[in-house]
C-alpha positions as CSV (number, residue, x, y, z in Angstrom):
1,M,-12.2,-62.5,8.1
2,H,-15.7,-61.9,9.4
3,E,-14.2,-60.5,12.6
4,F,-12.1,-58.1,10.5
5,L,-14.9,-56.8,8.4
6,L,-17.3,-56.4,11.2
7,S,-14.7,-54.7,13.4
8,T,-13.8,-52.3,10.6
9,A,-17.4,-51.4,9.9
10,I,-18.4,-50.9,13.5
11,V,-15.5,-48.7,14.4
12,A,-15.6,-46.7,11.2
13,L,-19.3,-45.9,12.0
14,A,-18.7,-45.4,15.7
15,E,-15.9,-42.9,15.0
16,M,-18.0,-40.6,12.9
17,G,-18.5,-37.5,15.1
18,D,-16.5,-39.0,17.9
19,K,-14.2,-36.9,20.0
20,T,-11.1,-38.5,18.5
21,Q,-12.4,-37.6,15.0
22,L,-13.0,-34.1,16.2
23,L,-9.4,-34.1,17.6
24,A,-8.1,-35.2,14.2
25,L,-9.9,-32.2,12.6
26,L,-8.4,-29.9,15.2
27,L,-4.9,-31.2,14.8
28,A,-5.2,-31.0,11.0
29,A,-6.4,-27.4,11.2
30,R,-3.6,-26.5,13.6
31,Y,-0.6,-28.2,12.0
32,Q,-1.7,-28.6,8.3
33,K,0.6,-31.6,7.9
34,P,-1.6,-34.6,7.2
35,I,1.0,-37.3,6.7
36,P,2.7,-37.1,10.2
37,I,-0.8,-36.7,11.7
38,L,-2.1,-39.8,10.0
39,I,1.0,-41.9,10.9
40,A,0.7,-40.8,14.5
41,I,-3.0,-41.6,14.6
42,L,-2.3,-45.0,13.0
43,L,0.5,-45.9,15.5
44,A,-1.5,-44.6,18.5
45,T,-4.5,-46.7,17.4
46,I,-2.6,-49.9,16.7
47,I,-1.1,-49.7,20.2
48,N,-4.3,-48.6,22.0
49,H,-6.5,-51.1,20.1
50,G,-3.9,-53.9,20.4
51,L,-3.9,-53.5,24.2
52,S,-7.7,-53.3,24.2
53,A,-8.1,-56.4,22.1
54,A,-5.6,-58.2,24.4
55,L,-7.7,-57.1,27.4
56,G,-10.8,-58.5,25.6
57,Q,-9.1,-61.8,25.0
58,W,-7.8,-62.0,28.6
59,I,-11.2,-61.3,30.0
60,T,-12.4,-64.5,28.2
61,T,-9.9,-66.5,30.3
62,V,-11.0,-65.3,33.7
63,I,-14.7,-65.0,33.3
64,G,-16.9,-68.0,32.7
65,P,-18.6,-68.3,29.3
66,D,-22.2,-67.7,30.5
67,V,-21.2,-64.6,32.5
68,L,-19.0,-63.4,29.6
69,L,-21.9,-63.9,27.2
70,W,-24.1,-61.6,29.2
71,I,-21.4,-59.0,29.8
72,V,-20.5,-58.8,26.1
73,S,-24.2,-58.8,25.0
74,L,-25.1,-56.1,27.5
75,G,-21.9,-54.2,26.6
76,F,-23.0,-54.1,22.9
77,I,-26.4,-52.9,23.9
78,A,-24.9,-50.3,26.2
79,M,-22.7,-49.2,23.3
80,A,-25.9,-48.8,21.2
81,L,-27.3,-46.4,23.8
82,W,-23.9,-44.6,24.1
83,M,-23.8,-44.0,20.3
84,L,-27.0,-41.9,20.7
85,V,-25.2,-39.4,23.0
86,P,-23.2,-37.0,20.8
87,D,-19.5,-36.5,21.7
88,E,-18.1,-33.1,22.3
89,L,-14.5,-32.1,22.1
90,D,-13.5,-30.4,25.3
91,D,-11.2,-27.4,24.9
92,E,-8.3,-29.3,23.4
93,S,-6.5,-26.2,22.2
94,E,-4.7,-26.0,25.5
95,S,-3.8,-29.7,25.4
96,I,-2.4,-29.3,21.8
97,H,-0.4,-26.3,22.9
98,K,0.9,-28.3,25.9
99,W,2.2,-31.2,23.7
100,Q,3.3,-29.2,20.7
101,R,6.9,-29.2,22.0
102,Y,7.0,-32.9,20.8
103,G,6.3,-31.8,17.2
104,V,3.3,-32.6,15.0
105,F,3.9,-36.4,15.2
106,G,4.6,-36.5,19.0
107,A,1.7,-34.2,19.9
108,T,-0.8,-36.1,17.7
109,F,0.4,-39.5,19.0
110,I,0.1,-38.5,22.6
111,L,-3.2,-36.7,22.3
112,F,-4.8,-39.3,20.2
113,F,-3.6,-42.2,22.4
114,L,-4.9,-40.4,25.5
115,A,-8.2,-39.4,23.9
116,E,-8.9,-42.9,22.9
117,I,-8.6,-44.3,26.5
118,G,-12.2,-45.1,27.6
119,D,-13.6,-44.0,24.3
120,K,-16.4,-45.8,22.5
121,T,-14.1,-47.3,19.9
122,Q,-11.7,-48.6,22.6
123,I,-14.5,-50.2,24.5
124,A,-16.0,-51.6,21.3
125,T,-12.5,-53.2,20.6
126,V,-12.5,-54.9,24.0
127,A,-16.0,-56.2,23.4
128,L,-15.3,-57.4,19.9
129,A,-12.1,-59.2,21.0
130,A,-14.1,-60.9,23.8
131,R,-16.8,-61.8,21.3
132,F,-14.5,-63.1,18.6
133,D,-11.4,-65.2,19.2
134,S,-9.1,-63.2,17.1
135,L,-6.9,-60.6,18.5
136,L,-5.1,-59.9,15.2
137,W,-8.3,-59.5,13.0
138,V,-10.1,-57.4,15.6
139,T,-7.1,-55.1,16.1
140,A,-6.6,-54.8,12.3
141,G,-10.3,-54.2,11.7
142,T,-10.8,-51.6,14.4
143,T,-7.6,-49.8,13.4
144,L,-8.7,-49.7,9.7
145,G,-12.1,-48.4,10.9
146,M,-10.4,-45.6,12.8
147,M,-8.3,-44.7,9.7
148,I,-11.3,-44.8,7.4
149,A,-13.1,-42.3,9.6
150,N,-10.0,-40.1,10.5
151,A,-8.1,-39.9,7.2
152,P,-10.8,-37.9,5.4
153,A,-11.1,-35.7,8.6
154,V,-7.4,-34.9,8.4
155,F,-7.4,-34.2,4.6
156,V,-10.6,-32.3,4.2
157,G,-11.2,-31.0,7.7
158,N,-14.4,-29.3,8.6
159,K,-15.7,-29.0,5.0
160,L,-16.5,-32.7,4.9
161,A,-17.5,-33.1,8.6
162,N,-20.2,-30.5,8.2
163,K,-21.8,-32.3,5.3
164,L,-22.0,-35.8,6.9
165,P,-25.3,-36.7,8.5
166,I,-23.6,-37.5,11.9
167,S,-26.9,-38.1,13.7
168,L,-28.0,-40.6,11.1
169,I,-24.5,-42.3,11.2
170,H,-24.8,-42.5,15.0
171,K,-28.3,-44.1,14.8
172,I,-27.0,-46.7,12.3
173,S,-24.1,-47.5,14.5
174,A,-26.4,-47.8,17.5
175,L,-28.6,-50.2,15.6
176,I,-25.6,-52.3,14.6
177,F,-24.4,-52.5,18.2
178,L,-27.9,-53.3,19.4
179,T,-28.3,-56.0,16.8
180,I,-25.0,-57.6,17.7
181,G,-25.9,-57.6,21.4
182,I,-29.3,-59.2,20.9
183,W,-28.0,-61.6,18.3
184,T,-25.2,-62.8,20.6
185,L,-27.8,-63.7,23.3
186,L,-30.3,-65.2,20.8
187,Q,-27.5,-67.2,19.1
188,H,-26.4,-68.7,22.4
189,Y,-29.9,-69.6,23.7
190,F,-31.9,-70.5,20.6
191,F,-29.4,-71.6,17.9
């Protein structure tokens, strides 16, 4: 259960101001149909994060525990630094227009799945799954974290996004990632 709660918290914080949250805002403004958008985001996230968690678990079988410890620890520290770089949404209007022939659900699913590839939250999911031996709880937690961050974005759009202290949220997320990275190393060598 610890893996689930930590995964939820980390991804919910990491998603604040992230490009996929900005994409959710854009899709909500464009289509104004929150339910199909949220269902598409949920399914895209389950698949994307499920595959990412499986990759994280697989990595633990091919890399020795000492090397893996350093990779995961340094990965969390790198995520802390990455959290301090604000995301920007490239001009997604053209992408939305390109995929709109698949309807609200299809366009949202495709765009969200593609935007999540190589994103902070996907990489965090790989690292969390490598750190914890629980594919199910990590996937469930990171998916819930994505929904916690994106559901309000879909329902209230820019009104809420402009009132959240995104910079502070990113700094808190960075501190959490840094703490996990350092704690993982300290726990291995000193406890």
